NUTI-600172 format. One line per 5 residues: number of its first residue (from 1); their letters; for each residue x negated, y negated, z of N, C-alpha, C. Coordinates in steps of 0.1 Angstrom, whole numbers, plus 5000, padded with zeros to 4 digits. Layout:
NUM> A> X,Y,Z,X,Y,Z,X,Y,Z | ...
//
This chain:
1> XXXXX> 4992,5011,4997,5001,4997,4997,4988,4988,4996 | 4980,4984,5013,4969,4974,5004,4965,4973,4997 | 4958,4984,4985,4954,4982,4972,4966,4974,4964 | 4983,4980,4965,4986,4975,4954,4991,4964,4956 | 4994,4960,4971,4996,4946,4973,4984,4935,4967
6> XXXXX> 4974,4942,4972,4958,4934,4967,4956,4931,4951 | 4962,4939,4947,4961,4938,4931,4976,4933,4925 | 4987,4930,4933,4996,4922,4928,4993,4910,4931 | 4984,4908,4943,4983,4891,4943,4971,4889,4934 | 4962,4896,4933,4953,4894,4918,4959,4892,4907
11> XXXXX> 4968,4894,4903,4978,4892,4896,4982,4885,4894 | 4989,4876,4904,4998,4867,4903,4983,4850,4907 | 4977,4858,4911,4965,4840,4916,4957,4845,4897 | 4956,4850,4896,4951,4851,4876,4961,4844,4871 | 4975,4849,4868,4982,4847,4865,4990,4830,4858
16> XXXXX> 4987,4823,4879,4990,4814,4876,4975,4801,4874 | 4963,4805,4878,4953,4803,4872,4954,4801,4856 | 4955,4812,4850,4959,4810,4833,4969,4803,4827 | 4977,4801,4837,4992,4793,4833,4987,4777,4838 | 4979,4775,4850,4977,4758,4851,4963,4751,4837
21> XXXXX> 4962,4765,4833,4947,4757,4823,4953,4759,4811 | 4960,4768,4806,4971,4762,4797,4978,4752,4796 | 4988,4748,4809,4989,4740,4808,4980,4719,4809 | 4973,4723,4815,4956,4711,4816,4952,4714,4800 | 4948,4724,4790,4948,4722,4780,4956,4713,4768
26> XXXXX> 4972,4716,4772,4983,4709,4765,4983,4697,4766 | 4983,4696,4783,4984,4678,4783,4973,4672,4780 | 4960,4677,4775,4953,4671,4773,4953,4669,4756 | 4951,4678,4749,4960,4683,4735,4966,4666,4736 | 4978,4669,4738,4988,4655,4736,4977,4645,4736
31> XXXXX> 4979,4639,4747,4974,4626,4748,4963,4627,4742 | 4952,4631,4740,4947,4633,4726,4950,4628,4715 | 4965,4633,4710,4969,4633,4702,4978,4621,4706 | 4984,4612,4713,4988,4600,4715,4981,4590,4711 | 4962,4590,4720,4957,4582,4721,4955,4580,4706
36> XXXXX> 4952,4589,4698,4948,4592,4681,4957,4584,4675 | 4969,4586,4674,4980,4581,4666,4980,4567,4671 | 4980,4560,4686,4985,4551,4689,4970,4538,4682 | 4960,4549,4682,4949,4539,4680,4947,4536,4663 | 4956,4548,4657,4959,4542,4641,4964,4536,4638
41> XXXXX> 4976,4538,4646,4986,4528,4640,4985,4514,4645 | 4977,4511,4656,4974,4496,4657,4965,4490,4645 | 4954,4504,4642,4946,4497,4631,4952,4493,4621 | 4965,4498,4615,4970,4507,4603,4974,4489,4603 | 4985,4480,4618,4991,4472,4618,4983,4459,4614
46> XXXXX> 4970,4459,4623,4960,4452,4623,4961,4449,4611 | 4953,4457,4604,4947,4456,4581,4962,4446,4580 | 4972,4456,4583,4979,4452,4573,4985,4434,4574 | 4983,4434,4589,4985,4416,4593,4977,4406,4587 | 4963,4413,4582,4949,4405,4584,4953,4403,4569
51> XXXXX> 4957,4412,4559,4961,4416,4546,4967,4405,4538 | 4980,4404,4546,4992,4402,4547,4988,4379,4547 | 4979,4380,4561,4975,4369,4562,4970,4363,4552 | 4959,4365,4545,4952,4369,4542,4953,4363,4530 | 4969,4369,4523,4973,4368,4514,4984,4355,4507
56> XXXXX> 4989,4353,4523,4998,4341,4527,4986,4328,4526 | 4975,4330,4529,4962,4317,4531,4964,4317,4516 | 4953,4328,4504,4954,4322,4493,4966,4320,4483 | 4975,4322,4488,4990,4318,4478,4994,4301,4482 | 4985,4300,4495,4990,4290,4499,4982,4278,4495
61> XXXXX> 4970,4284,4498,4958,4275,4490,4958,4272,4470 | 4964,4281,4467,4965,4277,4455,4974,4275,4449 | 4990,4273,4456,4996,4262,4453,4992,4245,4457 | 4984,4248,4464,4979,4233,4469,4975,4228,4462 | 4964,4236,4458,4952,4230,4447,4966,4230,4430
66> XXXXX> 4973,4241,4430,4981,4234,4420,4991,4227,4416 | 4997,4221,4432,4998,4208,4429,4992,4191,4432 | 4979,4197,4439,4965,4182,4433,4964,4178,4421 | 4964,4196,4418,4955,4193,4401,4964,4189,4393 | 4983,4192,4390,4988,4187,4384,4994,4171,4388
71> XXXXX> 4986,4164,4395,4991,4151,4396,4981,4144,4384 | 4970,4150,4380,4959,4146,4367,4967,4148,4353 | 4955,4133,4352,4958,4132,4332,4964,4152,4325 | 4970,4148,4314,4970,4163,4312,4963,4169,4304 | 4949,4167,4306,4941,4176,4302,4932,4182,4307
76> XXXXX> 4936,4173,4321,4934,4181,4335,4942,4189,4341 | 4952,4186,4338,4966,4196,4338,4962,4210,4335 | 4959,4207,4323,4954,4221,4315,4943,4229,4320 | 4931,4219,4320,4920,4228,4328,4929,4236,4342 | 4931,4226,4354,4936,4232,4366,4943,4242,4364
81> XXXXX> 4954,4241,4354,4964,4254,4358,4951,4264,4352 | 4943,4266,4342,4936,4278,4339,4930,4284,4351 | 4921,4273,4356,4915,4271,4368,4920,4283,4378 | 4937,4276,4386,4942,4276,4391,4949,4292,4387 | 4953,4298,4378,4957,4310,4378,4945,4320,4377
86> XXXXX> 4934,4317,4373,4920,4324,4371,4919,4330,4389 | 4920,4318,4399,4922,4320,4413,4931,4327,4415 | 4944,4322,4414,4953,4331,4420,4952,4346,4415 | 4943,4347,4405,4940,4363,4394,4932,4372,4408 | 4920,4362,4407,4909,4367,4418,4914,4364,4434
91> XXXXX> 4925,4363,4437,4929,4362,4449,4934,4376,4452 | 4945,4376,4443,4958,4387,4445,4950,4404,4444 | 4936,4400,4432,4933,4414,4430,4922,4420,4443 | 4917,4409,4450,4913,4409,4463,4918,4416,4471 | 4931,4402,4476,4939,4412,4487,4946,4426,4484
96> XXXXX> 4949,4429,4469,4957,4437,4466,4945,4452,4468 | 4929,4448,4468,4921,4459,4471,4916,4464,4484 | 4919,4450,4492,4921,4453,4508,4929,4462,4512 | 4941,4457,4507,4953,4463,4510,4950,4475,4511 | 4944,4483,4494,4945,4498,4493,4938,4503,4499
101> XXXXX> 4926,4497,4505,4915,4503,4514,4915,4503,4527 | 4925,4498,4533,4932,4497,4545,4937,4510,4547 | 4947,4509,4536,4958,4519,4540,4948,4535,4532 | 4942,4534,4524,4931,4546,4528,4924,4546,4535 | 4915,4538,4544,4911,4542,4556,4919,4544,4566
106> XXXXX> 4936,4541,4569,4940,4546,4579,4948,4567,4574 | 4947,4565,4562,4953,4572,4563,4946,4585,4568 | 4932,4584,4557,4921,4593,4565,4917,4596,4579 | 4923,4581,4587,4917,4583,4597,4930,4591,4605 | 4938,4592,4602,4951,4597,4607,4948,4611,4604
111> XXXXX> 4946,4617,4594,4943,4627,4593,4932,4637,4600 | 4923,4633,4601,4913,4632,4604,4914,4635,4622 | 4922,4629,4631,4926,4630,4641,4937,4641,4642 | 4947,4642,4632,4957,4653,4633,4944,4670,4637 | 4942,4667,4627,4929,4677,4617,4926,4680,4634
116> XXXXX> 4917,4674,4639,4907,4676,4656,4917,4678,4668 | 4933,4674,4660,4940,4679,4679,4942,4688,4675 | 4949,4694,4662,4952,4706,4660,4942,4721,4667 | 4929,4714,4658,4918,4730,4659,4912,4725,4674 | 4916,4718,4683,4914,4717,4694,4930,4725,4702
121> XXXXX> 4940,4724,4698,4950,4729,4707,4947,4747,4701 | 4944,4747,4692,4945,4759,4684,4934,4770,4692 | 4918,4764,4699,4911,4764,4707,4916,4766,4723 | 4924,4758,4727,4925,4761,4738,4939,4766,4740 | 4942,4771,4729,4961,4782,4728,4950,4796,4731
126> XXXXX> 4940,4794,4720,4930,4814,4715,4923,4816,4733 | 4917,4805,4736,4904,4805,4750,4921,4809,4763 | 4927,4803,4765,4941,4803,4776,4948,4818,4774 | 4948,4825,4756,4952,4834,4758,4944,4853,4757 | 4932,4848,4753,4925,4858,4755,4916,4856,4775
131> XXXXX> 4915,4843,4784,4919,4844,4797,4933,4854,4801 | 4941,4850,4798,4956,4855,4801,4956,4874,4797 | 4949,4878,4787,4946,4889,4783,4940,4894,4794 | 4925,4888,4792,4914,4895,4801,4921,4897,4814 | 4927,4886,4823,4931,4887,4832,4945,4899,4837
136> XXXXX> 4949,4901,4829,4963,4907,4834,4955,4927,4830 | 4942,4933,4819,4937,4937,4816,4931,4942,4832 | 4927,4932,4835,4916,4941,4849,4929,4943,4860 | 4937,4937,4858,4945,4936,4871,4953,4952,4870 | 4954,4953,4856,4958,4965,4851,4951,4977,4854
141> XXXXX> 4941,4980,4852,4928,4988,4857,4928,4986,4869 | 4928,4979,4878,4930,4981,4892,4938,4983,4894 | 4954,4979,4893,4961,4987,4905,4964,5006,4900 | 4957,5009,4882,4957,5023,4877,4944,5030,4891 | 4936,5022,4893,4922,5028,4903,4930,5025,4915
146> XXXX> 4940,5022,4917,4944,5016,4934,4956,5028,4933 | 4962,5033,4922,4971,5044,4925,4967,5058,4925 | 4956,5059,4919,4953,5071,4911,4941,5082,4924 | 4934,5069,4935,4931,5075,4948,4933,5078,4959
//
């Protein structure tokens, strides 16, 4: 009876420890995923806000230049329009490129973050399941030894 009680206590202790480890692992993985996702979303927000501000500033500058230039002679008006349109084209191209780069970077960060968290989750789960298996095998062996002697 004493041996059986000891084996059962070992099984309980082992199972409790493994479940606690599993809980801690899952909690850590979820926290990592939350932190990573939050960081990526913040980066995306900051990047998008910056790009939109740049676009607004560029457009405002171009429109102001356009207004100022159009108040001059017709020849200046012609030259100005050509210059302003070139500036606007260059600014727009630059802003669109920045936006594309920002979006691409954020997507890559999110992909890397998700992949890392899933890998951690898989590794933690595999380790915890192996610990649980080893624990149960040992307890069953002890129980068998206990009952056969």
